[in-house]
Every structure is written in structure tokens, then in C-alpha cells.
LOZA-427856 format. One record per residue (C-alpha): residue number from 1; residue in one letter; x, y, z. Coordinates in nm, 2 decimals. Each point is the difference from the previous one (the first is absolute). Example, Ala and Ser with C-alpha at 12.3 -4.5 7.8 and 13.67 -1.06 7.14 Angstrom:
# LOZA-427856
+-----+------+--------+--------+--------+
! pos ! code !     xx !     yy !     zz !
+-----+------+--------+--------+--------+
!   1 !    A !   1.23 !  -0.45 !   0.78 !
!   2 !    S !   0.14 !   0.34 !  -0.07 !
+-----+------+--------+--------+--------+
END
This chain:
# LOZA-427856
+-----+------+--------+--------+--------+
! pos ! code !     xx !     yy !     zz !
+-----+------+--------+--------+--------+
!   1 !    X !  -0.98 !  -2.28 !   0.01 !
!   2 !    X !   0.07 !  -0.20 !   0.29 !
!   3 !    X !  -0.02 !   0.13 !   0.35 !
!   4 !    X !   0.32 !  -0.15 !   0.09 !
!   5 !    X !   0.25 !   0.24 !   0.17 !
!   6 !    X !   0.35 !   0.05 !  -0.12 !
!   7 !    X !   0.08 !   0.29 !   0.28 !
!   8 !    X !  -0.11 !   0.04 !   0.34 !
!   9 !    X !  -0.09 !   0.38 !   0.10 !
!  10 !    X !   0.04 !   0.16 !   0.33 !
!  11 !    X !  -0.16 !   0.34 !  -0.11 !
!  12 !    X !  -0.15 !   0.30 !   0.14 !
!  13 !    X !  -0.23 !   0.21 !  -0.22 !
!  14 !    X !  -0.34 !   0.14 !  -0.07 !
!  15 !    X !  -0.29 !  -0.26 !   0.02 !
!  16 !    X !  -0.21 !   0.21 !  -0.25 !
!  17 !    X !  -0.04 !  -0.25 !  -0.28 !
!  18 !    X !   0.15 !   0.24 !  -0.25 !
!  19 !    X !   0.34 !   0.06 !   0.18 !
!  20 !    X !   0.03 !  -0.31 !   0.20 !
!  21 !    X !   0.33 !  -0.19 !  -0.08 !
!  22 !    X !  -0.16 !  -0.31 !   0.10 !
!  23 !    X !  -0.25 !   0.03 !  -0.28 !
!  24 !    X !   0.28 !   0.08 !  -0.24 !
!  25 !    X !   0.19 !  -0.33 !   0.08 !
!  26 !    X !  -0.29 !  -0.23 !   0.00 !
!  27 !    X !   0.08 !  -0.12 !  -0.36 !
!  28 !    X !   0.31 !  -0.21 !  -0.01 !
!  29 !    X !   0.10 !   0.17 !  -0.33 !
!  30 !    X !   0.06 !   0.32 !   0.23 !
!  31 !    X !   0.25 !  -0.22 !   0.21 !
!  32 !    X !   0.18 !  -0.11 !  -0.33 !
!  33 !    X !   0.01 !   0.37 !  -0.10 !
!  34 !    X !   0.16 !   0.12 !   0.33 !
!  35 !    X !   0.26 !  -0.28 !   0.00 !
!  36 !    X !   0.08 !   0.09 !  -0.37 !
!  37 !    X !   0.05 !   0.37 !   0.08 !
!  38 !    X !   0.19 !  -0.08 !   0.31 !
!  39 !    X !   0.27 !  -0.16 !  -0.20 !
!  40 !    X !   0.04 !   0.31 !  -0.20 !
!  41 !    X !  -0.23 !   0.30 !  -0.12 !
!  42 !    X !  -0.20 !  -0.09 !  -0.30 !
!  43 !    X !  -0.25 !   0.17 !  -0.25 !
!  44 !    X !  -0.36 !  -0.14 !  -0.03 !
!  45 !    X !   0.11 !  -0.18 !  -0.34 !
!  46 !    X !   0.30 !  -0.16 !   0.16 !
!  47 !    X !  -0.21 !  -0.14 !   0.29 !
!  48 !    X !  -0.26 !  -0.11 !  -0.24 !
!  49 !    X !   0.27 !  -0.18 !  -0.20 !
!  50 !    X !   0.19 !  -0.15 !   0.28 !
!  51 !    X !  -0.31 !  -0.14 !   0.16 !
!  52 !    X !  -0.19 !  -0.09 !  -0.31 !
!  53 !    X !  -0.30 !   0.22 !   0.10 !
!  54 !    X !  -0.23 !   0.18 !  -0.21 !
!  55 !    X !   0.09 !   0.39 !   0.00 !
!  56 !    X !  -0.34 !   0.10 !   0.10 !
!  57 !    X !   0.01 !  -0.22 !   0.33 !
!  58 !    X !   0.36 !   0.13 !   0.09 !
!  59 !    X !  -0.11 !   0.37 !  -0.07 !
!  60 !    X !  -0.31 !  -0.06 !   0.22 !
!  61 !    X !   0.20 !  -0.18 !   0.29 !
!  62 !    X !   0.27 !   0.29 !  -0.01 !
!  63 !    X !  -0.26 !   0.26 !   0.04 !
!  64 !    X !  -0.14 !  -0.19 !   0.30 !
!  65 !    X !   0.35 !  -0.05 !   0.15 !
!  66 !    X !   0.08 !   0.36 !  -0.06 !
!  67 !    X !  -0.33 !   0.14 !   0.14 !
!  68 !    X !   0.07 !  -0.16 !   0.34 !
!  69 !    X !   0.36 !   0.11 !   0.00 !
!  70 !    X !   0.16 !  -0.35 !  -0.05 !
!  71 !    X !   0.18 !   0.10 !  -0.30 !
!  72 !    X !   0.13 !   0.31 !  -0.14 !
!  73 !    X !   0.02 !   0.12 !  -0.36 !
!  74 !    X !   0.30 !   0.16 !  -0.13 !
!  75 !    X !   0.04 !   0.22 !  -0.32 !
!  76 !    X !   0.34 !  -0.07 !  -0.16 !
!  77 !    X !   0.11 !   0.02 !  -0.37 !
!  78 !    X !  -0.37 !   0.08 !  -0.08 !
!  79 !    X !  -0.12 !  -0.33 !   0.13 !
!  80 !    X !  -0.19 !  -0.08 !   0.32 !
!  81 !    X !   0.20 !  -0.24 !   0.23 !
!  82 !    X !  -0.15 !  -0.19 !   0.30 !
!  83 !    X !   0.19 !  -0.10 !   0.32 !
!  84 !    X !  -0.13 !  -0.11 !   0.35 !
!  85 !    X !  -0.07 !   0.28 !   0.25 !
!  86 !    X !   0.10 !  -0.22 !   0.29 !
!  87 !    X !   0.27 !  -0.25 !   0.07 !
!  88 !    X !  -0.08 !  -0.36 !  -0.11 !
!  89 !    X !   0.16 !  -0.25 !   0.23 !
!  90 !    X !  -0.01 !  -0.34 !  -0.20 !
!  91 !    X !   0.02 !  -0.35 !   0.16 !
!  92 !    X !   0.36 !  -0.02 !  -0.12 !
!  93 !    X !   0.07 !   0.33 !   0.18 !
!  94 !    X !  -0.18 !  -0.10 !   0.32 !
!  95 !    X !   0.19 !  -0.32 !   0.02 !
!  96 !    X !   0.33 !   0.19 !  -0.02 !
!  97 !    X !  -0.13 !   0.22 !   0.31 !
!  98 !    X !  -0.18 !  -0.27 !   0.18 !
!  99 !    X !   0.30 !  -0.10 !   0.23 !
! 100 !    X !   0.06 !   0.36 !   0.10 !
! 101 !    X !  -0.36 !   0.08 !   0.03 !
! 102 !    X !  -0.05 !  -0.31 !   0.24 !
! 103 !    X !   0.30 !   0.13 !   0.22 !
! 104 !    X !  -0.15 !   0.35 !   0.02 !
! 105 !    X !  -0.35 !  -0.15 !   0.08 !
! 106 !    X !   0.15 !  -0.20 !   0.26 !
! 107 !    X !   0.16 !   0.29 !   0.17 !
! 108 !    X !  -0.33 !   0.20 !  -0.04 !
! 109 !    X !  -0.21 !  -0.26 !   0.17 !
! 110 !    X !   0.26 !  -0.04 !   0.29 !
! 111 !    X !  -0.01 !   0.37 !   0.05 !
! 112 !    X !  -0.39 !   0.03 !  -0.02 !
! 113 !    X !  -0.04 !  -0.28 !   0.25 !
! 114 !    X !   0.23 !   0.17 !   0.24 !
! 115 !    X !  -0.17 !   0.34 !  -0.03 !
! 116 !    X !  -0.35 !  -0.12 !  -0.05 !
! 117 !    X !  -0.10 !   0.02 !   0.37 !
! 118 !    X !   0.10 !   0.36 !   0.01 !
! 119 !    X !  -0.17 !   0.09 !  -0.31 !
! 120 !    X !  -0.32 !  -0.17 !   0.11 !
! 121 !    X !   0.00 !   0.18 !   0.34 !
! 122 !    X !   0.04 !   0.33 !  -0.18 !
! 123 !    X !  -0.29 !  -0.08 !  -0.23 !
! 124 !    X !  -0.23 !   0.05 !   0.27 !
! 125 !    X !   0.08 !   0.37 !   0.02 !
! 126 !    X !  -0.10 !   0.08 !  -0.36 !
! 127 !    X !  -0.28 !   0.21 !  -0.05 !
! 128 !    X !  -0.18 !  -0.24 !  -0.22 !
! 129 !    X !   0.01 !  -0.26 !   0.26 !
! 130 !    X !  -0.10 !   0.23 !   0.28 !
! 131 !    X !  -0.29 !   0.10 !  -0.20 !
! 132 !    X !  -0.13 !  -0.35 !   0.03 !
! 133 !    X !   0.09 !  -0.12 !  -0.36 !
! 134 !    X !   0.10 !  -0.36 !  -0.05 !
! 135 !    X !   0.27 !  -0.10 !  -0.25 !
! 136 !    X !   0.11 !  -0.36 !   0.04 !
! 137 !    X !   0.30 !   0.05 !  -0.22 !
! 138 !    X !   0.11 !   0.33 !   0.15 !
! 139 !    X !   0.35 !  -0.13 !   0.09 !
! 140 !    X !   0.05 !  -0.13 !  -0.34 !
! 141 !    X !  -0.13 !   0.34 !  -0.14 !
! 142 !    X !   0.24 !   0.20 !   0.21 !
! 143 !    X !   0.29 !  -0.22 !  -0.04 !
! 144 !    X !  -0.05 !  -0.05 !  -0.38 !
! 145 !    X !  -0.12 !   0.33 !  -0.09 !
! 146 !    X !   0.20 !   0.24 !   0.21 !
! 147 !    X !   0.32 !  -0.21 !   0.02 !
! 148 !    X !   0.04 !  -0.09 !  -0.36 !
! 149 !    X !  -0.21 !   0.24 !  -0.21 !
! 150 !    X !   0.04 !   0.33 !   0.20 !
! 151 !    X !   0.28 !   0.03 !   0.27 !
! 152 !    X !   0.20 !  -0.30 !  -0.12 !
! 153 !    X !   0.05 !   0.11 !  -0.35 !
! 154 !    X !   0.07 !   0.37 !   0.10 !
! 155 !    X !   0.27 !  -0.14 !   0.25 !
! 156 !    X !   0.14 !  -0.24 !  -0.26 !
! 157 !    X !   0.02 !   0.31 !  -0.23 !
! 158 !    X !   0.19 !   0.21 !   0.27 !
! 159 !    X !   0.24 !  -0.27 !   0.05 !
! 160 !    X !   0.06 !  -0.01 !  -0.38 !
! 161 !    X !  -0.13 !  -0.39 !   0.00 !
! 162 !    X !  -0.25 !   0.11 !  -0.28 !
! 163 !    X !  -0.03 !   0.28 !  -0.23 !
+-----+------+--------+--------+--------+
END
């Protein structure tokens, strides 16, 4: 099968080969499966028929996708159904969101530029820096990690901006 990508992934996960989401999506047919079950949950047989793939290939890829947590298997009406375990944002979805995301990005950049000198001056007070360790991307790590991943998400949740 060709190595062409249908989907781009921004994933976190286990780098152990057996559980790596990156290994599970190396085969473009895994991308096709994810897109197929993104539209609606499907059985392995339905996936194989819709994608014109051999059922053994589909079952192997489903097993790999499931093992690393990219899909879930549901038992309904005595059949196994598969669906993604994460939101798939397609190129069409992204184009719909892009104008608002561009506006948000502009505001975030402006705010970051305004506050960056204060943040950088406080970085010198971190124990990590005082111990003599160097992290060239420390401002990026602090702003990205703490603002968006940690405190920012908690703040957005407390303000009922996200659930």
C-alpha cells in the first residue's frame, strides 16, 4: 500500500511499538478506516465492504487501532461496532473553523507579545533555571504547556467555555 497520508495526526501516546498510535496509522488503510467510522459506527464487515478491503486486513488494522486507543469497540445487538475514540477534524471542518481560529490566534499572539517580557523575567526564578539547566524553548514550554494544556483549560472550564 502507498505511504501517502490521508490524515494528519497530532497525537500523544506510548512510543512502545505495540501501543504506538503512530505505528497504528502508518498504513493508509488505517486512515481510510478512521474516516469510514468517523462518518458512522460500523462493523468490521461493513468497513471491509465500504472500503473494498480484505476482512483479514480490516480485522488486523482494527486490532492495532484499538490496542493503542484510537478506536473503541462497542457491543450492540450481538455485533461488534467500531467508532473513533477521539474527534476527527476533517479538512472541511477545519475550513469552517479557520476564520474564527485565525482571529483567536491573532489575539493570542498579541497578548503573548504584550506579556512575554514579564514571563521571561520570571523564568529566571524557576528552580530549573536556578539549578543551571538550560532550556532554549522554556518560554514556549511555559506559555504553551501551562497556559493551554494546564491552567488555560481549567480556567476555560471554570468559565463554562468548554466542558
